[in-house]
N, C-alpha and C positions, 0 to 999 in steps of 0.2 A: 206436066205435071197431074198426077193421080188425085182425083177427087173422090172423097168418100164421105159417109154420115160421119163416121168417126171422127174425122178430122175437123168436120163443121163444127162438131160438138166440141171438141178440144180447144179451136180456136176459140169459139164464144165465151168457155169456161175461163181460157187463159184471160183473154182480155177484161172480164170482171173481176179476176183475181189480181189482176196486176192494177186497175182501178181503186180496188179494195185497200190493197198495200200501200199504194202511194196516199191514200185518203188516212189510212191509221198512223203512218208517220207524220202526217201533218198535224193529225189528231195529237200526238206525243210531242210535238214542238210546240205547237200552243199551250199544252198542258204544262210542259218544262219552263216555257219562254226562253228556251235555247234554240239557235240557230242550226247547231249540229248536234245529233246524239252520240256520236262515235266518232274518233279522229278520222276515220275513213270518209267521212262525209264533207270535211274541209281539213285536210291535214296541214296545210300553212296557217289557218285560223286557229288550230287546236295547238300547233306549236307556240303561235304568239303569244296566246292566252297562258300557257303554262309558265312562259318568261314573265307576263306582267303580274300574274299572281303570286308567282314567287318574290317578285320586287315588292308586291304590296304587302306580302306578308313580314317581309324584313322591314318595311316602313311603319308597321305596326309594332314589331319588337322592339324598335329604337323608340318609339313612343312611350312604351312601357319601361324601359330603360331610362328615359328623361324623367319620367314620373318616380322613379326610385331615386335618382341623382338628385331632383328637387327636394324629396322628402328629406334626404342624408343632408344635404347643405342647407336646408331650412332649421334643421336640428343643431347644426355647425354654428349657425349665425345666432340662434339661442344661445346657446353655451359661450360664445364670444362675447356678446352683450353682458352676460353674467360675469365673464372673466375682467371685463372693460370696469364694469361696478365696482369689482372686489379691489383692483388694483388703483382705482382712483379712493377708494377708503385706505389702502396701505400708504399710499403716497401722502395722504394727509397726517396718518400717524407718526411717518418719517419727519415731516415739518414739524408736527409737535413735539417730537422728539428732542429737537434742537431746541428748545426752550430752557434758557439758562438758569431758570427758576425752580424748575424741576428735582424732586429730592429723586433719591434711588428708587423709593417705594412706587413714585410716579412713573419711573421708566419701565420699572418691572409689570405695572398694570399694562401700559402700551406694548412689552412684550407678550404679556397674555393674548392680547387683542391680536397681534400680528401671528402667534402661534395658531390662533383661529382661523384668521385669514388665509394663511399658508395649507392649514387643512383642506379649508373650503376649495382653495385654487386645485388641491390634489386631486379633491372630488371631481372637480371640472374637468381636469385633464384626463381623468379616467372614466368621462361619459361615454355611454353606449348607445346604440341605436336601436331602432324598434325589433332588431331581430337579434340583439344580446351581442353584437360585434362593438368592440372598441373604436370610437370614432378616430382618436387620434394615433392608431398604432398601425397605419401603412396598411399594406395588403395582409400582415397578420392579424387579423382581427379578432382571433380569439387571445391574443396575447395581451396582458395587461402593460399600458404604455408607461406607467411608474408606479414605482415601488421604492421601497426603504432597503439598501444593502445591510451588509452586517455592522456597519459603523454609524447606522442612521441617516445615512445620506440619501437624497431622493435622486433617483437616476432612471434614465429614458432605456426602456428595453425593446421598444417597438420596432419595426421595421424601418430600413431607408427609402424604402418604395412606395409610393402613392397608391392609393387604391382606387382604379380608374374603371369607368363605363364607357362603354359602345355607345354614344347617343346620337350617332349619324353615320352615314355609310363611310364618310373620309374624317370622323372627329372622336378622339376621345377625349373625356372630361374627368378630371378628378373630383371625387365625390367626397372627400374629406383630406385635410393637411395633415401632415405631419406633426407629432407633440413637439418636436425640438424645433421647428419652424414655428410655432408659438412661443413656447415659452422658455427656449434656450438659445435664441436670436437675436441681433441688434436688426433695428430697423433697416432694411436693404438699402442702399444708396446713400445712407448717412455717414458723413463725413466728420462726426463729433468724435471728442477726446474725451476719457476718462481718466482722472487719477485715482492711485490706491496707494496707502501707505501699508508696509510690511508690517507684519502683526508682531515681528520681534523688536519693533524700533523701541529703543529706551528715550528718546527725546521728547521735545513737544512740540516737535515742528507740524505746522498745519497748511495746507494747501489749498488755495482758492480755486475760482473755476478756470477751467483751461480756456483759452483763447486760441482761435486760428483764423489765420489771415489766407484768406481764397485766393488759389493759384499758386502758393508757396510749393517749391519745389519738394519738400519735407513732409508735406502732407501724406498720410499712409504709413508712416515709419513709426514704429516705437522708440520711446524713449526710458531711461532709466536713471534717476537722480541718484547719486551714489556720495554720501556725505563723508568727508574724511578729515581728520586734523593734519594740517601742514606742520609737518616735521621741522620746518625752518623755523617758522614764527609762532608756533603752537595755537595760531587762530583755526577757526572752523572752514573749510572748503567744501568742494564738491567737484565730482566729475561725471560727464554725461556721457552713457553708452546708448548708443544709437544702432538699430535693429532694422533693417528691411524686409518684412515678411514676405513682400511681394516681388522680391528679387529673383530673377530667372536667368542664370543658375545662382544659386544662393551664394551671399556674402558675407562674410565673418562681421560680427559687430565692430563699430567703431567707438574708441573710448577717446574723448576730447577731456581735457588735455591727457596725452597717453604718458604714463609712468615712463622714464624718472623725473618728468617735469612737475612741478608743483600744482596742487589742485587750484581753480578757481577760488578766489575768495568769496565768501558766502556772506551777504547782507541781508538782515530780516526785512519783512515787507517788501521787497523790491522782486521785478518780473525777472524770470530767468527765461530766456528766448532759446528754443531749440532751432531756430530758422523757419519761421511763420508758425510755430506752436508755442505758446508761452503761458507760464504758469507761476501766481505769484505765491510765494512762500513766507510763512511768519513763524515766528516760536523759535526755539532754540534745539536744533538737532543735537545727536549724539554721534558720536564716532562708530559708523557702520549702518547708520540709518539710510533708508532706502524708500525712495517716493517713484512710483512706476507712472508714466504717463502714455497710456497706450490709445491706439485707433480703435474707435470701438467696435469696429469689424474683427479684430483680432483679439478683444478683450473677451473675459469669462463673463458673458451676460447671464447665465443661467438663472432664471428667475428664483427658485428653489432655493439655490446656494446664496444669492442674495441676501433673501430672507433669513436664511438659519445664520449668515454670519451677523445680520443685524440684530436678531434676537439674542445671539450669544453676547454680543457687545452692551445690549440694554441690560441682560440679565446681570451683569458685573458691577459692582459698587465703584462708583467714582469719587465719593464724597472727599474733597481735600486733596485729591491725587491729580495732580495736573498733566501727568503723563497719560493717566486713565482718559481725562478729559479730553486731550489731544487726539486720542485713538478713537473716541467715541464721535467727536466732531468729522475726523475724517472720514469714519465708517458711514456716518449720515450722508456724507457729501458725495461717497462713492456710492452708495445704495441709492439716493436720491437720482443720480445719473444714469444709472443702469436702469433702473424702474422707469424712468421716462422714456428710454429706448425701449424698453419691453411695451410699454403703452402703445407708443408709435408703432410699434411691429405688429402688435394685436389689432390696431386700427388697419393697418394696412393688409392683413389677411383677411379683416371682415371687410374690408373694400373688395379684396380679389373673390370673396365667396358671392357676395352681390353680383360683381361682373359675370358669375358663372351664371349665378340664378338669370340675370338677364339673357344671357346666351341661350339659356335652354329654354326662355320663352320664345325666342326668336326660332328657336330651331323648331319648335312646337308648331308655331305658324307655318314655318316653312313644310313641316311634315304635315300638317293637315291641307294644305295646298296639294302637296305631291298624293295623299291617299284620294284627293276628290279626282285627280288627273288620272291616278291608275284605276280608280274605279271607272271612270268613262272610258277608257282605251279598252278596259275588259267589258263593259257592256256594249261597246261598238263591235267586239270581235264576238262575244257569246248572245247576246240577248237578242230575241226574236222580234223584227217588226211586227206586232200584232196586228194591224191594219193590213199589211201584205199577206201574214199569216191567215188572217180570216178571210181575206178574198180567195187565196189560194183553195182554202176549205172549201168553199162553198163551189167554187169553179169543181173541184175533185167530187162532189157531193153530186152534181150536176152529170158530169162525165159518167161516174158509177152508175146513176138511174140510166142514163142512155146506154150504156154497155150491159146492164141487166135487161133493159127492156128489147134491146136487138138480140141478146141470148134467149128471151122467152120466145121471141119471132122464130128463131132459129129450131128452137126446141120441139117446134109442131111441125117441122119440114123433115124431109128425109130425099134422096135420091129418087124413091119412086113413088112420091107422091104425084097426083096427076093435077094438083092445085099449082 
């Protein structure tokens, strides 16, 4: 190997520069607090940290989504509380309307109160969240859920799909319920029955509460009680038309007794049994009068339709009219049963909202724990051990000083030096 003065200077300078570069890197690491300054320093750790950082960011986004969901559900809970209070007042008015001592003017006053309650419920059904989106219109937040059609009937115009938010990696949560699941539906799981008298009835027949025997095979079927004058005797009788809305495949209605057999003789104040479902009918029906006895799940329990029908009958004078009185009593009984089911359904929805809010609290706790875990993993991958870094920096400073001193010694020497 050839030895020259230039080589001696070059090697000495290279040693100083290498030590200085190592020390500068350590200074940058200590200043930034990171183990690696570029992916090339530690490719594996860099790759793992990117994955952990992305998961941590997603977890933070889920947390923001949960905050939005809690806000919306809190607003819905407040609205449902107001709906519950309004329905309690309406049901009280319905009971008052059944007072036999009331005059037509008293019932009209109750009708006015029910109109105000209906308008208040309509306003609650069209409530909005903090962003101007309607709470109960499903995923079509900009569409008003309830409005009046050309005939003045209040109809639902919202979507049929719920508005959901991704609140965790594998969980989507509904942040608001559909309006027709609150105001147009019977309490799910209820096997109660509701009786309804046809508006065209001309007699004074009135029905009582429908009784249901649990476990009966006919539960779930609908019945239509049709009164008919027996042509042989001239007495009033009835036929029962049974419909099974749950039959698959569908089956045609069954009439009992079927013509040309004579109808079953009608006796006032007696219980008419449909096979586990029975109702007591009193009064004097006319030929062609109809009383429907329906399972609450297949009956029309639209809250606004019920209120409109009730308001209409309360506005009609009944003084001295037995037929009108029978219509009023039947309408009150029907409305009371339907509104009771609506009330139970609102409580069920409110309970569902509470359950979802509890779930969000649990997911928040889990998300916080996940966030801490991700932060710890990211710190282990990226953060510098300051004790080790400081020690390495001190060592590099000593090495740099030694390299500088050696270079200074070499600087004063040459191949031609006699010393």
